C-alpha positions as CSV (number, residue, x, y, z in Angstrom):
1,M,-117.7,-14.0,-121.2
2,S,-117.2,-15.9,-124.5
3,G,-117.1,-14.8,-128.1
4,L,-120.4,-16.6,-128.7
5,T,-122.4,-14.9,-126.0
6,E,-121.1,-11.5,-127.1
7,A,-121.7,-12.0,-130.8
8,G,-125.1,-10.2,-130.7
9,W,-124.0,-6.8,-129.6
10,Q,-120.7,-7.1,-131.5
11,T,-122.6,-7.9,-134.7
12,K,-124.7,-4.8,-134.3
13,L,-121.6,-2.7,-133.6
14,C,-119.9,-4.0,-136.7
15,N,-122.9,-3.2,-138.8
16,A,-123.1,0.3,-137.3
17,I,-119.5,1.2,-138.2
18,G,-119.8,-0.3,-141.7
19,I,-117.9,-3.5,-141.4
20,G,-120.9,-5.8,-141.2
21,L,-121.0,-9.5,-141.6
22,S,-120.9,-9.6,-145.4
23,N,-120.7,-13.1,-146.8
24,S,-117.4,-12.3,-148.6
25,F,-115.5,-10.8,-145.6
26,P,-112.8,-13.0,-144.0
27,Y,-112.6,-11.8,-140.4
28,N,-109.3,-13.3,-139.6
29,S,-107.7,-10.7,-141.9
30,R,-108.6,-8.1,-139.3
31,T,-105.9,-9.3,-136.9
32,V,-103.3,-7.2,-138.7
33,L,-104.9,-4.1,-137.1
34,I,-102.6,-4.4,-134.1
35,L,-99.5,-3.8,-136.3
36,F,-100.6,-0.2,-136.9
37,S,-100.4,0.6,-133.2
38,Y,-97.3,-1.6,-132.5
39,L,-94.9,-0.1,-135.0
40,P,-95.1,3.6,-133.9
41,T,-95.0,2.4,-130.2
42,M,-91.8,0.5,-131.0
43,L,-90.2,3.6,-132.6
44,L,-91.2,6.0,-129.8
45,S,-90.5,3.6,-126.9
46,P,-87.5,1.4,-127.9
47,G,-86.7,0.7,-124.2
48,F,-90.3,0.6,-122.8
49,D,-90.0,4.2,-121.7
50,N,-93.4,5.9,-121.8
51,S,-92.2,9.6,-121.8
52,L,-92.6,10.0,-125.5
53,L,-95.9,8.2,-126.0
54,I,-98.6,10.7,-127.1
55,S,-102.4,10.5,-126.4
56,P,-103.4,10.1,-130.1
57,L,-101.3,6.9,-130.3
58,L,-102.7,5.5,-127.1
59,F,-106.2,6.3,-128.3
60,M,-105.4,4.5,-131.6
61,S,-104.1,1.5,-129.7
62,A,-107.3,1.2,-127.7
63,I,-109.6,1.5,-130.8
64,F,-107.6,-1.0,-132.8
65,M,-107.6,-3.5,-129.9
66,F,-111.3,-3.1,-129.5
67,L,-111.9,-3.7,-133.3
68,Y,-109.5,-6.6,-133.1
69,Q,-111.2,-8.3,-130.2
70,T,-114.6,-7.8,-131.9
71,M,-113.4,-9.3,-135.1
72,D,-111.7,-12.1,-133.2
73,A,-114.9,-12.9,-131.4
74,L,-116.9,-12.9,-134.6
75,D,-114.7,-14.8,-137.0
76,G,-116.2,-18.2,-135.8
77,K,-119.7,-16.9,-136.3
78,Q,-118.8,-15.6,-139.7
79,A,-117.3,-19.0,-140.7
80,R,-120.5,-20.8,-139.6
81,R,-122.7,-18.3,-141.5
82,T,-120.8,-18.8,-144.7
83,H,-120.2,-22.5,-144.2
84,S,-116.5,-22.0,-144.4
85,S,-115.4,-23.5,-141.0
86,S,-112.2,-25.5,-141.3
87,P,-109.2,-26.6,-139.2
88,L,-107.2,-23.9,-141.2
89,G,-109.5,-21.2,-139.8
90,E,-108.9,-22.4,-136.2
91,L,-105.1,-22.5,-136.8
92,F,-105.1,-19.1,-138.5
93,D,-107.2,-17.6,-135.6
94,H,-105.0,-19.0,-132.8
95,G,-101.8,-18.3,-134.7
96,C,-102.7,-14.6,-135.1
97,D,-103.7,-14.5,-131.4
98,S,-100.3,-15.8,-130.4
99,I,-98.5,-13.1,-132.4
100,V,-100.8,-10.4,-131.2
101,L,-100.2,-11.4,-127.6
102,G,-96.5,-10.4,-128.0
103,L,-97.3,-7.2,-129.9
104,T,-99.9,-6.0,-127.4
105,S,-97.6,-6.9,-124.5
106,S,-95.0,-4.6,-126.0
107,N,-97.5,-1.8,-126.3
108,A,-98.7,-2.4,-122.7
109,A,-95.1,-2.5,-121.4
110,A,-94.3,0.8,-123.2
111,L,-97.5,2.4,-121.8
112,L,-96.6,1.3,-118.2
113,G,-93.0,2.4,-118.6
114,V,-91.5,-0.9,-117.3
115,G,-88.1,-0.6,-119.1
116,G,-85.4,-2.7,-117.5
117,S,-87.8,-4.4,-115.1
118,Y,-87.3,-8.1,-114.7
119,Y,-90.7,-8.1,-112.9
120,W,-92.2,-7.3,-116.3
121,W,-90.4,-10.2,-117.9
122,L,-91.7,-12.6,-115.2
123,A,-95.3,-11.4,-116.0
124,Q,-94.6,-11.8,-119.7
125,S,-93.3,-15.3,-119.3
126,I,-96.5,-16.2,-117.4
127,L,-98.5,-14.9,-120.3
128,F,-96.7,-17.0,-122.8
129,T,-97.1,-20.0,-120.5
130,G,-100.8,-19.4,-120.1
131,F,-101.3,-19.3,-123.9
132,Y,-99.4,-22.5,-124.3
133,T,-101.2,-24.4,-121.5
134,A,-104.6,-23.4,-122.8
135,Q,-103.8,-25.1,-126.1
136,W,-102.2,-27.9,-124.2
137,E,-105.4,-28.5,-122.3
138,E,-107.4,-28.6,-125.5
139,F,-104.9,-30.9,-127.1
140,H,-105.5,-33.5,-124.4
141,T,-109.1,-32.9,-123.5
142,G,-110.7,-31.5,-126.6
143,V,-112.0,-28.5,-124.6
144,M,-110.4,-25.1,-123.8
145,E,-111.7,-23.5,-120.7
146,L,-110.5,-19.9,-120.1
147,G,-112.1,-19.4,-116.7
148,V,-113.8,-16.4,-115.2
149,V,-111.2,-13.9,-116.6
150,G,-110.7,-14.8,-120.2
151,V,-109.2,-13.4,-123.3
152,T,-112.0,-10.9,-124.0
153,E,-111.7,-9.4,-120.5
154,A,-108.0,-9.0,-120.8
155,Q,-108.4,-7.3,-124.2
156,L,-111.0,-4.9,-122.8
157,F,-108.8,-4.1,-119.9
158,Y,-106.0,-3.3,-122.3
159,C,-108.4,-0.9,-124.1
160,L,-109.4,0.7,-120.8
161,I,-105.9,1.4,-119.5
162,H,-104.9,3.0,-122.8
163,L,-108.0,5.2,-122.8
164,F,-107.5,6.1,-119.1
165,T,-103.8,7.1,-119.9
166,C,-105.0,9.4,-122.6
167,F,-106.4,11.6,-119.8
168,S,-104.1,10.8,-116.9
169,G,-100.8,10.9,-118.7
170,T,-98.2,8.2,-118.9
171,G,-96.5,9.5,-115.7
172,F,-99.5,8.1,-113.7
173,W,-98.1,4.6,-113.9
174,L,-94.8,5.6,-112.5
175,Y,-96.4,7.1,-109.3
176,E,-94.8,5.5,-106.2
177,V,-97.3,4.2,-103.6
178,N,-96.1,3.9,-100.0
179,V,-97.9,1.3,-97.9
180,F,-97.8,2.4,-94.2
181,G,-94.1,3.1,-94.5
182,L,-93.4,-0.7,-94.8
183,F,-92.8,-0.9,-98.6
184,S,-93.5,1.0,-101.7
185,F,-94.2,0.1,-105.3
186,Q,-95.0,1.8,-108.6
187,L,-98.6,1.6,-110.0
188,N,-97.3,-0.2,-113.1
189,K,-96.3,-3.1,-110.8
190,L,-100.0,-3.4,-109.8
191,V,-101.0,-4.0,-113.4
192,L,-98.2,-6.5,-113.9
193,T,-99.2,-8.3,-110.8
194,A,-102.9,-8.5,-111.8
195,S,-101.9,-9.7,-115.3
196,G,-99.5,-12.3,-114.1
197,G,-101.8,-13.4,-111.2
198,T,-104.9,-14.0,-113.4
199,T,-102.8,-15.8,-116.0
200,L,-101.2,-18.0,-113.4
201,Y,-104.7,-18.9,-112.2
202,L,-105.5,-19.9,-115.8
203,V,-102.4,-22.1,-116.0
204,I,-103.4,-23.8,-112.8
205,S,-106.9,-24.3,-114.1
206,N,-105.6,-25.8,-117.3
207,V,-103.5,-28.3,-115.4
208,M,-106.4,-29.2,-113.0
209,N,-108.8,-29.6,-116.0
210,V,-106.4,-32.1,-117.6
211,V,-106.1,-33.9,-114.2
212,H,-109.9,-34.1,-113.9
213,H,-110.1,-35.4,-117.5
214,E,-107.7,-38.1,-116.6
215,R,-109.7,-39.1,-113.6
216,Q,-112.9,-39.3,-115.7
217,I,-111.1,-41.6,-118.1
218,R,-109.9,-43.8,-115.3
219,K,-113.4,-43.9,-113.8
220,E,-114.9,-45.0,-117.1
221,K,-112.3,-47.6,-117.9
222,G,-111.8,-48.9,-114.4
223,A,-109.2,-51.6,-113.7
224,N,-108.9,-52.5,-117.4
225,D,-107.2,-49.1,-118.2
226,A,-104.0,-50.3,-119.9
227,D,-103.1,-46.9,-121.4
228,R,-103.1,-45.0,-118.1
229,E,-99.3,-44.7,-117.9
230,K,-99.0,-43.8,-121.5
231,R,-101.5,-41.0,-121.2
232,V,-99.9,-39.5,-118.1
233,F,-96.5,-39.7,-119.8
234,S,-98.0,-37.9,-122.8
235,Y,-99.4,-35.1,-120.6
236,L,-96.0,-34.5,-119.0
237,L,-94.0,-34.9,-122.2
238,T,-96.0,-32.3,-124.1
239,L,-95.0,-29.8,-121.5
240,F,-91.3,-30.3,-122.2
241,P,-91.0,-27.8,-125.1
242,L,-92.5,-25.1,-122.9
243,I,-90.2,-25.8,-120.0
244,F,-87.2,-26.2,-122.3
245,V,-87.6,-22.8,-124.1
246,S,-88.6,-21.0,-120.9
247,T,-85.5,-22.2,-119.0
248,L,-83.1,-21.3,-121.9
249,S,-84.7,-17.9,-122.1
250,Q,-84.0,-17.2,-118.4
251,I,-80.4,-18.5,-118.8
252,W,-79.8,-16.1,-121.7
253,L,-81.2,-13.1,-119.8
254,I,-79.3,-13.8,-116.6
255,Y,-75.9,-14.5,-118.1
256,S,-75.9,-12.0,-120.9
257,P,-73.4,-9.2,-120.5
258,Y,-76.1,-6.8,-121.5
259,N,-79.3,-5.9,-119.8
260,I,-81.4,-7.3,-122.6
261,I,-84.7,-6.2,-121.0
262,A,-83.6,-2.6,-120.7
263,E,-81.6,-2.2,-123.9
264,Y,-83.3,-4.6,-126.5
265,P,-86.7,-5.5,-125.1
266,H,-88.6,-5.2,-128.4
267,I,-86.2,-7.4,-130.4
268,F,-85.9,-10.1,-127.8
269,L,-89.7,-10.1,-127.3
270,L,-90.3,-10.4,-131.0
271,G,-88.0,-13.5,-131.1
272,Q,-89.8,-14.9,-128.1
273,T,-93.3,-14.2,-129.6
274,F,-92.6,-16.0,-132.9
275,M,-90.9,-18.9,-131.1
276,Y,-93.9,-19.5,-128.8
277,S,-96.2,-19.0,-131.8
278,S,-94.3,-21.8,-133.6
279,L,-94.8,-24.1,-130.6
280,V,-98.5,-23.3,-130.3
281,G,-99.0,-23.6,-134.0
282,R,-97.5,-27.1,-134.1
283,L,-99.6,-28.1,-131.1
284,I,-102.8,-27.0,-132.9
285,V,-101.8,-28.8,-136.1
286,A,-101.1,-32.0,-134.2
287,R,-104.6,-31.7,-132.6
288,V,-106.7,-30.9,-135.6
289,S,-104.9,-33.4,-137.8
290,H,-104.7,-36.1,-135.1
291,G,-101.0,-36.2,-135.8
292,R,-97.9,-36.3,-133.5
293,F,-96.6,-33.4,-131.5
294,D,-92.8,-33.7,-131.5
295,L,-90.5,-32.5,-128.7
296,W,-87.6,-31.2,-130.8
297,Y,-87.9,-28.5,-133.5
298,Y,-85.3,-26.7,-135.6
299,F,-86.4,-23.3,-134.3
300,Y,-84.9,-24.2,-130.9
301,F,-81.4,-23.7,-132.3
302,P,-81.2,-19.9,-132.3
303,L,-82.3,-19.9,-128.6
304,V,-80.0,-22.7,-127.6
305,Y,-77.0,-21.0,-129.3
306,G,-77.9,-17.6,-127.8
307,A,-78.1,-19.1,-124.3
308,L,-74.8,-21.0,-124.7
309,N,-73.2,-17.9,-126.3
310,A,-74.2,-15.8,-123.2
311,L,-73.3,-18.5,-120.7
312,A,-69.8,-19.2,-122.1
313,D,-69.1,-15.6,-123.3
314,G,-69.0,-17.0,-126.9
315,P,-67.6,-15.4,-130.0
316,I,-70.8,-13.8,-131.3
317,P,-71.6,-10.4,-129.7
318,N,-74.9,-10.7,-127.7
319,V,-76.4,-7.8,-129.6
320,L,-75.9,-9.6,-132.9
321,M,-77.1,-12.8,-131.4
322,I,-80.4,-11.2,-130.2
323,L,-81.0,-9.9,-133.7
324,I,-80.3,-13.3,-135.3
325,F,-82.6,-14.9,-132.7
326,A,-85.5,-12.5,-133.7
327,I,-85.0,-12.5,-137.4
328,S,-84.6,-16.3,-137.6
329,N,-87.7,-17.0,-135.5
330,I,-89.8,-14.7,-137.6
331,G,-88.5,-16.3,-140.8
332,L,-88.9,-19.8,-139.5
333,Y,-92.5,-19.1,-138.4
334,L,-93.4,-17.6,-141.7
335,H,-91.9,-20.7,-143.5
336,F,-93.9,-23.0,-141.2
337,S,-97.2,-21.0,-141.6
338,L,-97.0,-20.7,-145.4
339,G,-96.3,-24.4,-145.6
340,I,-99.2,-25.4,-143.4
341,I,-101.6,-23.0,-145.1
342,H,-100.7,-24.4,-148.5
343,A,-101.0,-28.0,-147.2
344,F,-104.5,-27.4,-145.6
345,C,-105.7,-25.4,-148.6
346,T,-104.6,-28.2,-151.0
347,Y,-106.1,-31.0,-148.9
348,L,-109.4,-29.2,-148.2
349,N,-109.6,-27.6,-151.6
350,I,-110.1,-24.1,-150.2
351,K,-108.5,-20.7,-150.6
352,C,-106.9,-18.8,-147.7
353,L,-108.7,-15.7,-146.6
354,T,-111.2,-16.1,-149.3
355,I,-114.9,-17.0,-148.9
356,P,-116.4,-18.4,-152.0
357,P,-119.7,-16.9,-153.3
358,Q,-122.7,-18.5,-151.6
359,T,-125.0,-20.3,-154.0
360,P,-128.6,-19.5,-153.0
361,A,-130.8,-22.4,-152.3
362,P,-133.4,-23.0,-155.0
363,S,-136.8,-21.7,-154.1
364,T,-139.7,-24.0,-153.9
365,T,-143.2,-23.0,-154.8
366,S,-146.3,-24.8,-153.5
């Protein structure tokens, strides 16, 4: 199910609730909705414990996500209607999506009560990987294929489990299921497994699509393909940043004297979210501008130092290092985003989040 195929019913919904497709409305601005459900969740569940989450907050999270995914699916249509499509719009759209991925993951982790669970972090790492490899596929092939279960399905599932929990209570997800006396698991693990499994399938699909794309190029060029090794090297090399930051993150978690996932999950996840958003943002900029995607970036340094500090039991307390990691990545991402927005707006002679008034076409009389 893609945003384009759903645009019909979503447009009618938007018109019905009074946020119709006016020519002056920038739909990308609606992505800040998620913040209104994330902030109270962070305060009520600092360690991903769901005991204090109340039904009105869960209901609000579901509604805001539904509005968000509707706006997210319609922003492209709105841009085409108003003739305001641009590379900046695409960058803004995917950039907001990458941030919302981390915020909604925090909300879902709190809802499920997965505090202190490394199994949750494994599923979360797969989610970050899936978002990156989807952009990586488009970077090399020009096409992004999300498979049978895409972003919209995941967002609607997020809405459903929040609405369901309004009636079942948060304790439902902590219920222990015993399977024929062989093993047992909490129901929240079932959701994490489904999330991680479908995203892992997406990652594999992204890789296979790039492999298929490479085979098509070889078939077209035949024996005269002099750039084959260069292309394959490029495919592998652009995966390096993902592997690098993922590996260092695992080292930090394993060797930290604190149980970061149990004690500081929100702060650590915020740092991770903006770090991955920085990576994805640069991948998108390289694609739309036909520029170069570098391997080394300055926002690696907080992560590198944090991992080394934990590994060598360095002088900076890990609690302070986690805070520095989060704040620096948020600041560096904002610096990158504002700089890119300014550059695109200047080059394209447009204004960010502003749709110019449409000049009606002159009428012709016969």
